[in-house]
C-alpha positions in Angstrom: 5.7 -11.5 -7.5 7.8 -14.1 -9.4 4.8 -15.5 -11.2 4.0 -12.1 -12.6 7.4 -11.9 -14.4 6.5 -14.6 -17.1 3.6 -12.6 -18.6 5.8 -9.5 -18.7 8.5 -11.3 -20.5 5.9 -12.7 -23.0 4.4 -9.2 -23.5 7.9 -7.8 -24.1 8.7 -10.6 -26.7 5.4 -9.9 -28.5 6.1 -6.2 -28.6 9.6 -6.8 -29.9 8.2 -9.1 -32.6 5.6 -6.5 -33.6 8.3 -3.9 -33.9 10.5 -6.1 -36.1 7.5 -7.0 -38.3 6.6 -3.3 -38.7 10.1 -2.5 -39.6 10.2 -5.3 -42.1 7.0 -4.1 -43.8 8.3 -0.6 -44.0 11.6 -1.7 -45.5 9.7 -3.1 -48.5 8.2 0.3 -49.2 11.3 2.4 -48.7 14.5 1.2 -50.2 17.0 4.0 -50.7 20.2 5.3 -49.1 18.2 7.2 -46.5 16.4 4.0 -45.3 19.7 2.1 -45.2 21.3 4.8 -43.1 18.2 4.8 -40.8 18.5 1.1 -40.4 22.2 1.3 -39.5 21.8 4.2 -37.2 18.5 3.4 -35.5 16.4 0.3 -36.5 19.2 -2.3 -36.4 20.7 -1.2 -33.0 17.2 -1.0 -31.5 16.2 -4.5 -32.8 19.5 -6.0 -31.6 19.1 -4.4 -28.2 15.5 -5.6 -27.9 16.6 -9.1 -28.7 19.4 -9.1 -26.1 17.0 -7.6 -23.5 14.4 -10.3 -24.2 17.0 -13.0 -23.8 18.3 -11.4 -20.6 14.7 -11.1 -19.2 14.1 -14.8 -19.9 17.3 -15.7 -18.1 16.4 -13.5 -15.2 12.9 -15.0 -14.9 14.4 -18.5 -14.9 16.9 -17.6 -12.2 14.2 -16.0 -10.0 12.0 -19.1 -10.3 15.0 -21.3 -9.4 16.0 -19.1 -6.5 12.4 -19.1 -5.2 12.2 -22.9 -5.5 15.5 -23.2 -3.5 14.2 -20.9 -0.8 10.9 -22.7 -0.6 12.6 -26.1 -0.3 15.0 -24.9 2.4 12.3 -23.3 4.6 
């Protein structure tokens, strides 16, 4: 089960990157007050939350691997 977490974290990171790239491309085509309001209300908070979640998933994956290693060495 622990081994399957790393690919999930990688997939999440790739999806987050794709979202951020798509938003960046769109921003170049749409530069008015409505877009800036959309960024403040929606895009920026989602991007920030996605980055924090990715970092937390990476930390969790590392902790799980470490815990499994400790359990295996004590058995």
